[in-house]
C-alpha positions in Angstrom: -165.7 -8.4 -5.3 -164.1 -6.0 -3.1 -162.6 -5.2 0.5 -164.6 -1.8 0.0 -166.5 -0.2 -2.9 -166.3 -2.0 -6.4 -166.5 -0.1 -9.5 -170.0 -1.5 -10.5 -171.1 0.1 -7.0 -169.4 3.3 -7.2 -172.4 5.2 -8.3 -174.6 3.9 -5.4 -175.7 5.9 -2.3 -173.9 4.6 0.9 -176.1 4.3 3.7 -173.5 3.0 6.1 -169.8 3.7 5.7 -167.3 2.4 8.3 -163.5 3.3 8.3 -160.7 2.2 10.2 -162.8 0.4 13.1 -161.2 -1.0 16.1 -163.0 -3.0 18.6 -161.3 -4.4 21.7 -162.4 -5.8 24.9 -159.2 -5.3 27.3 -156.2 -6.9 25.3 -158.5 -9.0 22.9 -158.6 -7.1 19.7 -162.0 -8.2 17.8 -161.8 -5.9 14.8 -158.7 -3.8 13.5 -158.7 -1.2 10.8 -162.2 -2.5 9.5 -163.8 -0.9 6.5 -167.2 -1.3 5.0 -169.8 0.1 3.0 -173.5 -0.8 3.0 -175.6 0.6 0.0 -178.9 2.0 0.4 -181.7 -0.4 -0.5 -179.6 -3.5 -0.3 -179.7 -6.5 2.2 -176.3 -7.2 3.2 -175.4 -10.6 4.8 -172.7 -10.5 7.3 -171.1 -14.0 8.0 -167.8 -15.0 9.7 -166.6 -17.8 11.9 -167.1 -17.8 15.7 -165.3 -15.0 17.5 -165.0 -12.6 14.5 -167.4 -10.1 16.1 -170.5 -10.2 13.9 -172.8 -9.0 16.7 -170.3 -6.7 17.9 -170.1 -5.1 14.6 -173.9 -4.6 14.6 -173.7 -3.2 18.0 -171.0 -0.7 17.1 -173.1 0.8 14.3 -176.1 1.0 16.6 -174.0 2.9 19.4 -174.3 -0.1 21.7 -170.7 -0.6 21.6 -168.0 2.2 21.3 -165.1 1.6 19.1 -161.6 2.6 20.3 -161.0 3.8 16.7 -162.6 4.5 13.3 -165.4 6.7 12.0 -168.9 5.6 11.6 -171.4 7.1 9.2 -174.8 6.4 8.9 -177.2 8.1 6.4 -174.8 11.0 6.0 -174.3 11.4 9.8 -170.9 10.9 11.7 -172.3 8.9 14.6 -169.6 9.4 16.9 -169.5 13.1 16.7 -173.2 14.1 16.2 -174.9 16.0 19.2 -177.5 14.4 21.3 -180.5 15.6 19.4 -179.0 14.6 15.8 -178.4 11.1 17.4 -181.7 10.7 18.9 -183.2 11.7 15.3 -181.0 9.4 13.5 -181.8 6.4 16.0 -185.5 6.9 14.9 -184.3 6.1 11.5 -183.5 2.6 12.2 -184.6 -0.6 13.8 -182.9 -3.3 15.4 -184.0 -7.0 16.2 -181.9 -8.8 18.4 -181.5 -12.7 18.0 -183.6 -13.6 21.0 -186.5 -11.0 20.2 -185.5 -9.0 23.4 -189.2 -8.4 24.3 -190.2 -7.1 27.7 -192.0 -10.1 29.3 -194.4 -8.0 31.3 -195.7 -6.2 28.2 -198.0 -8.1 25.6 -196.9 -8.1 22.0 -198.9 -4.7 21.1 -197.3 -3.2 24.2 -194.1 -4.2 23.1 -194.3 -2.9 19.7 -195.7 0.7 21.0 -192.4 0.9 23.2 -190.5 2.8 20.2 -193.6 4.9 19.4 -193.7 6.4 23.1 -190.6 8.4 22.2 -192.7 10.3 19.7 -194.2 13.5 21.3 -197.9 14.0 20.9 -198.9 10.6 19.6 -202.4 9.8 20.5 -202.7 6.5 22.4 -205.5 5.1 20.3 -203.3 5.8 17.2 -200.4 4.3 18.9 -202.2 1.1 19.4 -203.7 1.0 16.1 -200.4 1.3 14.4 -198.9 -1.3 16.6 -201.7 -3.7 15.5 -200.6 -2.6 11.7 -197.0 -3.7 12.4 -198.1 -6.9 14.0 -200.1 -7.6 10.8 -197.1 -6.7 8.6 -194.8 -9.4 10.1 -197.7 -11.9 9.4 -198.8 -12.5 13.0 -202.7 -12.9 13.6 -204.4 -9.8 15.2 -205.2 -11.8 18.4 -201.4 -12.0 19.0 -201.1 -8.6 20.0 -203.0 -9.3 23.3 -200.4 -12.4 24.0 -197.4 -12.2 26.2 -194.0 -13.3 24.9 -194.2 -16.4 27.2 -197.4 -17.5 25.2 -195.6 -17.4 21.9 -193.7 -19.8 20.0 -190.1 -18.9 19.1 -191.0 -17.9 15.5 -193.8 -15.7 16.8 -191.4 -14.0 19.1 -189.0 -13.3 16.4 -191.8 -11.7 14.4 -193.1 -9.8 17.3 -189.3 -8.4 17.5 -189.4 -7.5 13.8 -192.7 -5.7 14.3 -191.3 -3.7 17.1 -188.1 -3.0 15.0 -190.4 -1.5 12.2 -192.4 0.6 14.6 -191.1 3.9 13.6 -191.1 3.1 9.9 -187.2 2.7 9.7 -184.9 3.5 6.6 -182.3 1.0 8.2 -183.1 -2.7 9.5 -180.6 -4.4 11.6 -181.2 -8.1 12.3 -179.1 -10.2 14.5 -179.4 -13.9 13.5 -183.1 -13.7 12.7 -183.5 -17.3 11.7 -181.2 -18.9 14.7 -183.4 -21.4 16.3 -186.1 -21.7 13.8 -187.1 -25.0 11.9 -186.3 -25.0 8.1 -189.9 -24.2 7.2 -190.1 -21.4 9.6 -186.7 -20.1 8.6 -187.6 -20.1 5.0 -190.8 -18.3 5.8 -188.9 -15.6 7.8 -186.3 -15.2 4.9 -189.1 -14.7 2.5 -190.7 -12.0 4.7 -187.5 -10.1 5.2 -187.2 -9.9 1.4 -190.7 -9.0 0.9 -190.5 -6.2 3.7 -187.1 -4.7 2.2 -188.5 -4.5 -1.1 -192.0 -3.1 -0.2 -190.6 -0.5 2.2 -187.5 0.3 0.6 -185.3 -0.9 3.5 -181.6 -1.2 3.8 -180.8 -4.2 5.7 -177.7 -5.3 7.8 -178.3 -8.9 8.5 -175.9 -10.9 10.7 -176.4 -14.7 10.0 -174.6 -18.1 9.9 -177.5 -19.4 7.7 -176.6 -20.3 4.2 -179.9 -20.6 3.2 -180.7 -17.2 4.2 -177.6 -16.0 2.3 -179.1 -17.5 -1.0 -182.6 -16.5 -0.4 -182.5 -13.1 1.1 -179.0 -11.1 0.5 -177.9 -9.1 -2.2 -174.3 -9.0 -1.2 -172.3 -10.8 1.5 -169.4 -9.3 3.9 -167.0 -12.0 5.3 -165.4 -11.1 8.6 -162.1 -12.8 9.1 -158.7 -11.7 10.4 -160.2 -8.9 12.4 -161.6 -7.0 9.4 -163.9 -7.3 6.3 -162.0 -9.8 4.4 -164.1 -9.6 1.3 -167.6 -8.6 0.0 -169.6 -9.4 -2.9 -172.3 -11.7 -4.4 -172.7 -15.3 -3.6 -171.2 -16.1 -7.0 -168.4 -14.0 -6.0 -168.1 -15.8 -2.7 -167.4 -19.2 -4.7 -164.4 -17.8 -6.2 -162.5 -16.9 -3.0 -159.8 -19.1 -2.2 -159.3 -18.0 1.4 -159.5 -21.4 3.6 -162.5 -20.4 5.8 -164.4 -18.8 3.0 -163.8 -21.7 0.7 -164.7 -24.3 3.4 -167.9 -22.2 4.2 -169.2 -21.7 0.8 -168.2 -25.1 -0.5 -168.8 -27.4 2.4 -171.6 -30.0 2.5 -174.2 -27.4 4.0 -173.4 -25.1 1.3 -174.1 -27.7 -1.3 -177.4 -28.4 0.2 -178.1 -24.7 0.3 -177.2 -24.4 -3.2 -179.3 -27.5 -4.2 -182.6 -25.9 -2.2 -182.0 -22.6 -4.1 -181.7 -24.3 -7.4 -184.8 -26.3 -6.6 -186.8 -23.0 -5.8 -185.5 -21.3 -9.1 -186.6 -24.3 -11.3 -190.2 -24.5 -9.3 -190.4 -20.7 -10.2 -189.7 -21.2 -13.8 -192.1 -24.0 -14.0 -194.9 -21.9 -12.5 -194.3 -19.1 -14.8 
């Protein structure tokens, strides 16, 4: 458990390195001297109370929010000093899924998934369409969903379509902003399983903003807690249970935490019986 890099992680490759990040809006400071490492191949869950800037941090790494101070290194590239061509190449190596899916309402699902592919010069339209159908299938949507418009989809299907678009260019990094928000418990559990499965099969590094304790239990390798304008602590779920900070203790030991732990234990027992 550490603010940054622990001895057991010292030999791991860092996919995202943040140092001294400061984000502010006018006089309101959201992050101050924030440090964080995300290791290649892991799923990192980012949690924190309301107003701690979880989504702001995600947007900062992706270049949608410019910090007033600090360095951002992604896949070995300094994002803030990279030239335009390098930056464009780097952006093709990550995918982003926003909380509401952020789909274009005038495009069907297939066309939405094709949007990032249109930046690839010389890609045949027929191949682009076929690749989009493949991504739609990868996220568990039926084939016919490709012809549907966002307004014709359920909330869960829209999220999967947004995920398919985030995977359009076969990224190494995947940024997810509250992926299970608004889903019923069964749909959320299915989405957790999907994220975990895709991460393992595709070798993805995942930066996952969430408030869902079930998602932390089911999906994340490590957790980073935002509090007091910085990353207060990082570690595994077991590490979080040992932290005596008031917010962290309440979050990971409260009634919802106990329910999530019980659900995780039941799943583990079920798996042992099946084996």
